[in-house]
N, C-alpha and C positions, 0 to 999 in steps of 0.2 A: 748601316741601317740602325735607326734608333728603335731598338726592340720594345722598350717600355712605352714609348709613344705609340708604336704600332698596336700594342696590346690595349692601350687606353683609348684607341680610336673607336672601339665597338665593333669592328669588322669581324672579330672572332665569334661574337655572339650570333652575327648574321650567318657566319659559316656553319655554326652548329645548328642553327634553325633551318638551314638548307635553302636559303633564298638567293644565294649568289649565283652568278653565271658559272658555266663549266670552266672558263678561263680563270676566273677569280678563285674558284675552289682548288684548281690545280696549283695556282700560285701559292695559296696558303698551305696546302699540303706539302709543298717543297720547303716553305719557310719552317714548317713544323719539324721537318727532318733536319734542317740546318741549325735551327735555334731551339735548344731544349726548353727555354723559358716559354716559347710559344706553344710547344707541344703540351707542356704542363698546364698552361692556361686553358687550352682547349679541353683537356681532360677534366679540369676543375669545373668548367662551365657545364659539360655533359653531366657530371656527377651531381651538380646542384639542381639541374632541371629534373633529373630522375628522382632525387630525394624529395623535392617539393611535391612532385606529382604523386609519389607513393603516400606521403602524409596527407595530401588533400583528398585522396581516394583510397582509403585503407582496403585491403583485400583484393585490389586490382593490380596485376603484374604488368608493368610497362617495360619496354625496351626503348632506347632513345629513338629508334626509327619509327616504332609504332606511335610514340607520343607525337613526333613531328608530323606524321601522316594524319593523325587525328586533328592537330591544330590547323594544318593546311586545308582540311575539308571545310573548316568554319571561317577561315580568314582568307580574303582575296588578296593575293600578293601581286604587286605590280613590279614589273621588271626593273631592276636597279640600273640607273644611268650613272655615268661617271661623275656627274655634278655633285658638289658637296651638299646641296639642299636635299637631294634625293637620298644621299647616304645618311644624313641626319634623320630623315623620316624612318628609315629602316632601323637605325639604332634605337630610335624612340619606340618603334614597334617591339623590338626584342626586349627592351627594358620593361615595357608595359606587360609583355607576356610573363616575364618572371615575377613582376609585381602582382599581377592578377592571381597567379598560382599561390603566391605567398599569402595574399589577402584571403583567398578562399580557405586556405589551411587555418588561418587565424580565426575565421568565422566558424569553421567546424569545431575548433578547440573551444571557442566561446560557447557554442551551443551545447557541447558535451559538459562543460563546466556548469552551465545553467541547469541542465538535466540532473547532474549530481547533487547540486544544491537543493533542488526540489525533492529529490529522494530523501536526503538527510532531513529536510524540514518535515516531510511526511512521517518519517520514522520517529522524529522527536515528538510530533503531535500524537502519534499512536502510543508512544511510551508514556507521555503525560496522561493520556486517557486511562491507560492501564493502571498507572499509579493512583489516579483519582478513584477508579473503580475499586481497587484494593483497599484504599483508605476507607471508602464508603462501606465496603463489605465488613472490614474489621470493626468499624464503628457500630454497624448493625448487630454484629455478633456480640460485641461487648454489651450493647443495650439489652439484647435478649438474655444474656447470662445474668446481668444485674436484675432483670425482671423476674426470672424464674427462681432466683436465689432470695428474693425478698421474703421476709418472714410472714408478710400478710397474704402471700399467695396460697390459694388452695389448689392442690394437684389432684386431678381426677383421671384415673386410668380408664381408657375406653377399649373394651375387649372386642374381638372379632365375633361376628354374628353368622347366621346360617349361610348367607350368600357367599361369605368369605371368612371362614373360621380362623385363618392365619393372620388376618389383618389386625392391626392395633394402632392406637394413637393415644396422645395425652393432651389434656386441657389444663392450662395454667391460668387460673381465674383470679384477677385482681378486682375484688368487689368495690374497693375504694375508688379506683379509676374506671370502673365499669368496662374492663377489657378482658378478653380471653385470648390467650396465645395457644393455637392448636399446633402441636408437633405431629405432623402427618407422615413421618418418615416410614411408618409401618403400613402405609396404604399402597396398593399397586397403582401404577399409572393409569388414569382413566382412559377408556377407548375414545376414539375420535367422535366428536359430537356430544360428549357427556362431560359433566363437571361434578365435583364433590360439593355438597351443600351441608352446612353445619346448623344444627337445630338446638335451641334451648327448650327443655321439656318441663312441663308441670305434670306430675304423675297421676293425680287424682282430682278430677278426671284427666286423662291424657290430653295435654294441650301443647302442641308444638308451635314455636315461634322461630322463624328463620333469622339466623345471625349473619348470614352471608355465604359467599362462595369461596372456594379455595382456587382462585384464579391463577393462571400460568403455572399450574402444578408441575408440568414437565421441565420447565426451565428454572424453577426455583431450587437452587442447590441445597439449601438448608431445610426445605420443606416445613418451615415454621411460618404460620400466618397469624396476623393480629386482627381480631374482630371486636367490634363494640358489642357489649352485652349489658344493657340496663335492666335485664329481667331478673326476677327472683327464681333462678334456675334450680331445679331439683335433679336434673340429669342432662347429659349432652349426647347427641347422636349425630352420626355422619351418614348421609345417604348419597347414592349416585343418581344424579338427575340429568335430564336433557340440558344441553347448553343454554345458559340464561337462567337456569334454576326453575323451581316449582313453587306454587303457593302453599302446597302441603307436601309432606314427605312421602316418598314412595317406599312403603315399609318393606316391600319385597326386595328392595335394593338397600336395605339398612346394613352398612358395612361394619360400623362400630357403635358401641353404646356404653355409657358409664354413668353411674349414679353418684351424686354429690353426697359425701359423708356428712351425717348430721352430728353436730357437736353436743 
């Protein structure tokens, strides 16, 4: 018997798939006992099918018998005749089975790779945004430091008033640029539905002019706000007003007040 030719015929794959007749199965079982090469080839085919199945469906435990039972539920097997044409049909079926399992495994691997690439791209995008935000924050901080260190800046301390004696703030007024930077770190977070409003004051008679609102107070880490001020201010005050601000200050909610020093 030409053992290698017998192995190459494809009948051992059909034997493993369980589609041969009882007579043929018995014949191959006897050959396996007689020829070690045939026995090793059968074991290799069984091992290959189990390995591919495990990789194609991670987490599912297969035995060879359970795998073949699963396949035979979905595939209609026609009884094998002795003719060579029928034998080639079954050989092709067995080869297709192995190819299908292998292709499915490759598809799973490809999908996993795509998913990993998407995760890496998302992480890179997030990191780039964090770097941009950090650069922007540093630039803003440097700009504020340069502003408050300018020799043309007037610094006005705003002390706490009756409604909140422990509150405090500072106003950095650049008359040339007509801007005021309010350092509101010493103010408590406003309650929901309320906002701080900054006022430029003329003292005699008392004439308030709104400079604007300290928007997004809770989320601003530095608590430094830039406001335009074209007024000839004699004092600055900060009041707590309903969201959207008020046309005139609510004096009962005056949190801080500071008078501009006269030269």
